[in-house]
C-alpha positions in Angstrom: 98.7 138.5 104.1 95.5 136.0 104.7 96.9 132.6 105.4 96.3 129.8 103.3 96.5 125.8 104.2 100.5 125.9 103.2 101.2 129.0 105.5 103.5 127.8 108.5 101.9 127.9 112.0 102.8 127.8 115.7 100.5 125.5 117.6 101.5 125.9 121.4 105.0 124.7 121.6 104.6 123.3 118.1 105.7 125.2 114.5 103.9 123.7 111.9 105.0 123.7 107.8 101.6 123.9 106.9 97.9 123.7 108.3 97.0 120.6 106.8 96.3 118.3 109.5 96.0 114.5 109.2 92.9 113.9 111.7 92.6 111.0 113.7 91.2 107.6 112.1 91.1 104.4 113.3 92.2 101.5 110.9 92.5 98.3 113.1 96.3 97.7 111.8 97.8 97.1 115.0 99.9 94.0 116.0 98.6 91.5 118.6 98.1 93.3 122.1 97.1 96.3 120.4 100.7 97.1 119.9 101.4 99.1 116.8 104.0 98.1 114.5 105.9 98.4 111.4 102.8 99.0 108.9 101.4 101.3 111.3 105.1 103.1 111.2 105.2 103.1 107.6 101.6 104.5 107.5 102.3 108.0 109.0 105.6 108.1 108.0 104.2 108.1 104.5 102.0 111.1 105.3 104.6 113.1 107.2 104.2 116.2 104.9 101.1 116.8 106.6 101.5 120.1 109.4 100.6 117.6 112.5 99.5 114.0 112.4 96.8 112.9 114.8 97.1 109.3 115.4 94.2 107.3 116.0 92.0 106.9 119.2 94.5 104.8 121.3 93.3 103.0 124.2 94.4 104.1 127.7 93.3 100.8 129.4 93.7 96.8 128.1 90.1 96.2 128.7 89.0 99.2 127.0 88.6 97.6 123.1 85.8 98.9 120.7 87.3 97.6 117.7 89.7 94.5 116.8 93.5 95.7 116.9 93.1 98.9 117.4 96.5 100.3 119.1 96.8 100.9 122.7 99.1 102.8 125.1 98.7 101.3 128.5 102.1 99.2 129.0 105.6 99.0 128.2 104.8 96.7 124.9 102.5 99.5 123.3 104.9 102.2 124.1 107.7 100.5 122.4 105.5 100.0 119.4 104.4 103.6 119.3 107.9 104.5 120.0 109.0 103.5 116.3 106.1 105.0 114.6 107.0 108.2 116.2 110.6 107.6 114.9 109.4 107.1 111.6 107.7 110.3 111.6 110.4 112.4 112.8 112.8 110.6 110.7 110.5 111.6 107.5 110.3 115.1 108.8 106.7 115.5 110.7 105.3 115.8 113.6 102.7 113.7 115.7 100.2 113.6 118.2 98.6 111.0 120.0 95.0 110.8 120.8 94.3 109.2 123.8 90.6 107.4 124.2 88.3 105.3 126.2 85.3 103.8 124.2 83.0 103.3 127.2 79.6 101.9 126.4 80.9 101.9 122.5 82.5 98.6 123.4 81.9 94.8 124.0 82.9 92.1 126.6 83.6 89.8 123.9 86.1 92.6 123.0 87.6 92.8 126.4 88.4 89.2 127.9 84.5 88.9 129.2 84.7 92.5 130.9 81.2 94.6 130.9 81.7 98.0 129.0 81.3 101.1 131.5 79.8 104.3 131.1 78.1 107.2 132.6 74.8 105.3 132.3 73.4 101.5 132.5 71.6 102.0 128.9 73.0 100.5 125.9 73.4 102.2 122.3 71.1 101.2 119.7 72.4 99.2 117.2 75.4 96.6 117.0 79.1 96.3 116.7 81.4 94.3 115.3 83.2 91.7 117.0 85.6 88.5 116.4 81.9 86.2 116.6 80.5 88.8 114.6 77.6 91.7 114.6 76.4 91.7 118.1 74.2 93.8 119.7 75.6 96.1 121.8 75.5 95.5 125.6 73.9 97.5 128.5 76.8 99.1 130.0 77.7 99.2 134.0 77.6 102.5 135.5 80.7 103.9 136.7 80.5 104.7 140.5 81.9 107.4 141.9 84.8 105.4 143.5 85.8 104.0 140.2 85.9 107.5 138.2 89.3 108.3 139.9 90.6 105.0 138.4 89.6 105.9 135.1 91.3 109.4 135.2 94.3 107.5 136.7 94.0 105.2 133.6 94.3 108.6 131.0 97.3 109.9 133.3 99.3 106.8 132.7 98.6 106.9 128.7 99.7 110.3 128.8 102.8 109.5 130.6 103.4 106.4 128.0 102.7 108.8 125.4 105.1 110.9 126.7 107.9 108.3 126.7 106.9 107.2 123.5 108.7 110.5 122.4 104.8 112.3 120.9 105.2 115.8 120.5 101.5 116.6 121.5 98.4 115.0 123.1 94.5 115.3 122.2 91.9 114.2 124.9 89.3 112.2 122.5 86.1 113.8 123.8 83.5 113.4 120.6 82.1 110.8 118.8 79.7 109.2 121.7 83.1 107.4 123.7 83.5 107.8 127.3 84.1 111.1 128.0 81.8 112.3 125.5 78.8 109.8 127.2 79.7 112.0 130.2 79.4 115.3 128.5 76.1 115.4 126.5 72.9 114.9 128.2 71.2 112.1 126.4 73.6 109.7 127.7 74.4 111.1 131.1 71.4 110.4 133.2 73.4 110.9 136.6 72.3 112.3 139.8 75.5 112.8 141.3 79.0 115.6 140.9 79.2 114.2 137.2 75.7 114.3 136.2 72.9 117.0 135.5 73.8 120.1 135.0 76.5 121.1 132.3 79.2 121.8 134.6 79.0 118.3 136.3 78.7 116.5 133.1 81.7 118.3 131.9 83.6 117.5 135.2 85.3 114.3 133.9 86.5 115.4 130.6 88.1 118.6 132.1 89.7 116.3 135.0 91.2 114.4 131.9 92.7 117.5 130.2 94.2 118.7 133.5 96.1 115.1 133.8 97.2 115.8 130.2 98.3 119.3 131.1 100.0 118.1 134.3 102.3 115.9 131.7 102.3 117.1 128.6 102.3 121.2 129.4 99.1 122.9 127.7 101.1 124.2 124.8 101.1 120.5 123.8 97.6 119.5 125.0 94.5 119.6 122.6 90.9 118.6 122.6 88.4 117.1 120.2 84.6 117.1 120.8 81.7 116.8 118.5 78.4 118.3 119.9 76.3 118.0 116.9 77.7 114.3 115.3 75.1 111.6 116.8 77.5 108.8 116.2 77.0 105.9 118.8 73.5 106.9 119.8 74.1 110.6 121.3 72.7 114.1 121.2 72.9 116.9 123.3 70.0 119.5 124.0 71.9 122.8 124.1 75.0 122.3 121.9 75.5 125.9 121.9 76.1 126.4 125.6 78.2 123.1 125.7 80.6 124.2 123.1 80.9 127.9 124.7 81.4 126.1 128.2 84.4 123.9 126.9 86.0 126.7 125.1 85.6 129.2 127.9 87.3 126.1 130.2 90.2 125.0 127.9 91.1 128.8 127.1 91.3 129.3 130.8 93.8 126.4 130.7 95.8 127.8 127.6 95.2 124.5 125.4 97.2 124.6 122.3 94.3 123.6 120.1 90.8 123.0 119.7 89.4 120.9 117.4 85.7 120.8 116.2 84.5 117.8 114.6 81.1 118.2 112.2 79.4 116.0 109.8 79.3 118.9 107.4 81.4 122.1 107.9 78.7 124.4 105.9 75.6 123.5 107.4 74.0 126.8 109.6 74.7 124.5 112.9 77.9 123.7 112.7 79.0 127.3 111.1 77.4 128.8 114.3 79.0 126.1 116.8 82.7 127.1 115.1 81.7 130.7 115.5 80.8 130.2 118.9 84.5 128.4 120.0 86.4 131.1 117.6 84.4 133.8 120.2 85.7 131.9 123.7 88.9 130.4 122.8 91.7 132.0 121.9 94.5 129.3 120.7 94.8 127.3 117.7 91.2 126.3 116.4 91.3 123.4 114.1 87.8 122.9 112.1 87.2 119.2 110.9 84.2 118.3 108.9 84.2 117.5 105.1 86.4 120.6 103.9 88.3 120.1 100.5 91.3 122.1 99.0 88.8 125.3 98.3 86.4 125.3 101.6 89.8 124.7 103.5 91.5 127.9 102.3 88.6 129.9 102.5 88.2 128.9 106.1 91.2 130.3 107.0 91.2 133.1 104.7 87.8 134.2 106.6 89.4 133.5 109.9 87.1 130.8 110.6 90.0 128.5 111.4 93.4 128.5 112.2 93.9 124.8 110.6 91.8 122.3 108.6 91.6 118.7 109.6 91.4 116.2 106.7 90.5 112.7 107.1 89.1 110.4 104.2 91.3 112.4 101.5 94.8 111.0 103.4 93.3 107.4 103.0 94.5 107.7 99.4 96.6 110.3 99.3 99.7 109.7 101.5 100.9 112.6 100.0 97.9 114.9 99.7 99.7 117.9 100.8 101.4 117.9 97.5 98.3 117.0 95.6 96.7 119.9 97.2 99.5 122.4 96.5 99.8 120.8 92.6 95.9 120.8 92.2 96.2 117.6 91.3 93.5 114.7 91.2 92.8 112.8 94.3 92.9 109.2 94.5 89.7 107.4 95.8 89.9 105.0 99.0 88.6 101.6 99.2 86.3 101.5 101.7 85.7 97.7 101.6 89.2 97.7 103.1 89.1 100.6 105.9 89.3 97.7 108.7 91.5 95.0 107.3 94.7 93.6 108.3 97.5 93.9 106.1 99.1 96.5 104.1 96.1 96.3 101.5 94.0 99.5 101.1 96.4 101.1 103.9 99.9 101.3 102.6 99.9 101.1 99.0 98.3 103.9 97.8 100.5 105.7 95.6 102.2 108.9 95.8 102.7 111.2 92.5 105.1 111.1 90.3 107.5 114.2 91.0 106.3 117.3 89.3 104.0 115.3 86.8 100.6 114.8 88.6 100.8 111.2 87.7 101.1 108.4 90.6 103.9 106.3 91.3 104.1 103.1 93.8 105.4 103.8 96.9 108.8 102.9 97.9 
């Protein structure tokens, strides 16, 4: 019998009740000090019917902020904050992973106490970034020296240890969207001439060293990876995304990683389809596809064997009970995108769930 979105799934050490994954989404609702608070705990607990929640990109260093009020996992206060989130999700019957992240050049000194962003390069992102002082041009980053790279890896290692202390069921390494690990991985940004630049085996070195630290802390059966070889967000691209995808798939297959999330803008375009096929061919663990799926296309991808699970982002914003709505084929609520990053519960925790069995909405408890 072909799997559907509602079929259970074993992902490494985790037994999922369905194949609907809540994708990580930055929502900027942390408390001062980048501490996850009661608002975030309520938000994730509302969505605990997903097979797996992947909590939003979370800072591994206190000077690695790219937003205002995104969460961190770099110290004891952040561990305690996230423990409340994890406990709330577990109490609601869910599983939750944490996505760990460093923005690299996709940051600004105004957000980080005057600290200049770092990257694989010294070239700035084209465009502007939102800061407490308004929209500002991206700054030129400082090129990381070879002797500084072990410190970045140590920051990730501490983040993984802290995520384990907070009780997360798994972790995801954020190697996508033009952030630091992706800035090393893709060749339009990485212009280094040392052991971390040039050929793909060098450009992928930092990403794989970080993955190895995650495995050392959590075990491979509780570690996943996200990459986005075709997504141009944060002024990045790669000259050979097919070879990149194959190499990363081969490397994480050797490491027996629990899951591989391939992030696209559109899952149904030929280039995206080809990368998914490459990932499927060279990685035999749980493949999660992410890129504009709905109920029908998600089920089709699973039935055709192109993926093992589907990650949904925007549908979860306004539909905390997305799993129920999909099961009942009920209409989806539309999110208010003007409230994506605003403080407070409005546009975050106040989207109503369906009334039991009637396909109508009821205010959340």
